[in-house]
C-alpha positions in Angstrom: 24.8 7.4 14.7 21.5 8.2 16.3 18.6 6.1 17.4 15.4 7.7 16.2 12.0 6.4 17.1 8.7 6.3 15.4 5.3 5.9 17.2 1.8 5.7 15.8 -1.7 5.2 17.1 -4.7 4.6 14.8 -7.3 6.8 16.5 -7.0 10.3 18.0 -8.3 9.1 21.4 -5.5 6.6 21.8 -2.4 7.6 23.7 1.3 7.4 22.6 2.8 7.4 26.1 3.5 3.7 26.2 5.3 3.7 22.9 7.2 6.9 23.4 8.4 5.8 26.9 9.6 2.4 25.5 11.4 4.2 22.6 13.1 6.7 25.0 14.1 3.8 27.3 15.6 2.1 24.3 17.9 5.1 23.7 16.0 7.1 21.1 17.0 10.7 21.2 14.1 11.9 19.0 10.7 10.3 18.4 8.4 11.1 15.5 4.7 10.5 15.9 1.5 10.0 13.9 -1.8 10.3 15.7 -5.1 8.9 14.3 -3.6 7.3 11.2 -4.1 3.6 10.2 -1.0 1.5 9.6 -2.5 0.6 6.2 -1.9 4.2 5.1 1.6 4.3 3.6 1.9 8.1 3.3 2.0 9.5 6.9 3.3 12.9 8.0 5.3 11.5 11.0 6.6 8.5 9.0 7.7 10.7 6.1 9.5 13.1 8.5 11.4 10.3 10.2 12.4 8.8 6.9 13.7 12.2 5.7 15.7 12.8 8.9 17.4 9.4 9.1 21.1 9.4 8.0 23.6 6.7 7.2 24.5 4.9 10.5 21.3 5.8 12.2 18.8 3.3 13.5 15.0 3.5 13.2 13.3 2.1 16.3 9.6 1.2 16.6 7.8 -0.3 19.6 6.2 -3.0 17.4 6.3 -3.9 13.7 2.7 -3.1 13.3 3.4 0.5 14.3 5.5 0.9 11.1 3.0 -0.8 8.8 0.2 -3.3 8.6 1.2 -5.0 5.4 4.3 -7.2 5.2 4.9 -5.8 1.7 5.1 -2.2 3.1 7.3 -3.3 6.0 9.7 -5.0 3.7 9.8 -2.1 1.3 10.5 0.4 4.0 13.2 -1.7 5.7 14.9 -2.6 2.4 15.1 1.1 1.5 16.6 1.8 4.9 19.2 -0.9 4.5 20.1 0.5 1.1 20.7 3.9 2.7 22.9 2.3 5.4 20.2 2.7 8.1 19.5 -0.1 10.6 16.1 -1.0 11.9 15.0 -2.2 15.3 11.6 -3.4 16.8 11.6 -3.3 20.6 8.8 -5.8 21.2 9.7 -8.4 18.5 13.5 -8.1 19.2 14.3 -7.6 15.6 17.6 -5.7 15.0 19.0 -5.6 11.5 22.4 -4.6 12.8 22.9 -8.2 13.9 23.2 -11.3 11.8 20.2 -12.9 13.6 18.1 -9.9 13.1 18.9 -9.7 9.4 18.0 -13.5 9.2 14.7 -12.9 10.9 13.9 -10.0 8.5 14.8 -12.1 5.5 12.7 -15.1 6.7 9.8 -12.7 7.0 10.5 -11.3 3.6 10.7 -14.8 2.0 7.4 -15.8 3.6 5.8 -12.6 2.3 7.1 -13.3 -1.2 5.8 -16.9 -0.9 2.4 -15.6 0.2 2.2 -13.1 -2.7 3.0 -15.9 -5.1 0.3 -18.2 -3.6 -2.3 -15.4 -3.9 -1.3 -14.8 -7.5 -1.6 -18.5 -8.4 -5.0 -18.8 -6.7 -6.2 -15.7 -8.4 -5.2 -17.1 -11.8 -6.7 -20.5 -11.1 -10.0 -18.9 -10.0 -10.1 -16.7 -13.1 -9.6 -19.8 -15.3 -12.3 -21.7 -13.5 -14.7 -18.8 -13.9 -13.9 -18.7 -17.7 -14.5 -22.5 -17.9 -17.9 -22.0 -16.3 -18.7 -19.4 -18.9 -18.5 -16.3 -16.6 -17.2 -13.1 -18.1 -14.3 -11.5 -16.1 -13.7 -7.9 -15.4 -16.0 -4.9 -15.1 -19.6 -5.1 -16.5 -20.1 -3.2 -19.8 -21.5 0.3 -19.4 -23.7 0.0 -22.5 -25.8 -2.8 -24.0 -25.2 -3.8 -27.6 -28.4 -1.9 -28.5 -27.2 1.2 -26.7 -23.8 1.0 -28.5 -25.5 0.7 -31.9 -27.8 3.7 -31.1 -24.9 5.8 -29.8 -22.7 5.1 -32.8 -25.6 5.8 -35.2 -26.3 9.2 -33.4 -22.7 10.2 -33.5 -22.1 9.2 -37.2 -25.3 11.0 -38.3 -24.2 14.1 -36.4 -27.6 14.5 -34.7 -26.0 14.9 -31.2 -22.6 15.9 -29.9 -20.3 13.5 -28.2 -21.0 15.2 -24.9 -24.8 15.0 -25.3 -24.7 11.3 -26.2 -22.4 10.5 -23.3 -24.7 12.4 -20.9 -27.7 10.6 -22.3 -26.2 7.2 -21.6 -24.4 8.3 -18.4 -20.9 7.4 -19.6 -17.7 9.4 -20.0 -17.1 10.7 -23.6 -14.0 8.6 -23.7 -16.2 5.5 -23.5 -17.9 6.6 -26.7 -14.6 7.5 -28.4 -13.4 4.0 -27.7 -16.6 2.6 -29.1 -16.4 4.5 -32.4 -12.6 4.5 -32.6 
């Protein structure tokens, strides 16, 4: 049962000393690091390495939650996967420790709030789309071709005057766009 740390800074000119010292003082035998990588990036060399090295009974320790990830969704995903593997999680600054009942409760409260936030965002998005439809706005991406261009392209392709690639190049669209149009 090892305590393994993970430290990250967003820019190359930042220093990891504060985090690494705090992690070592917390009992971490080994510390994995990422330099110059945003917390919004989910695939990180140091993070991937620490996740591969953790074993059942180990504890992943971070200096602060935002060092592991910026989004609540990502944090919850990582911590849930750790728990499923029998690995605990600890954040030094926030005093979250999933090996205790209180720490698990805090984690689940955060998870519940994140789920609530996602639901609210979804509801607002749906309501906004419906309001836009009622105002007569079209949703989604703007069409690549006008009705006239569509008719001209279909005519050219059906008459065999030009190849699919040539017509696509002329209208600056991908050939698949024209295939969908004539299909």
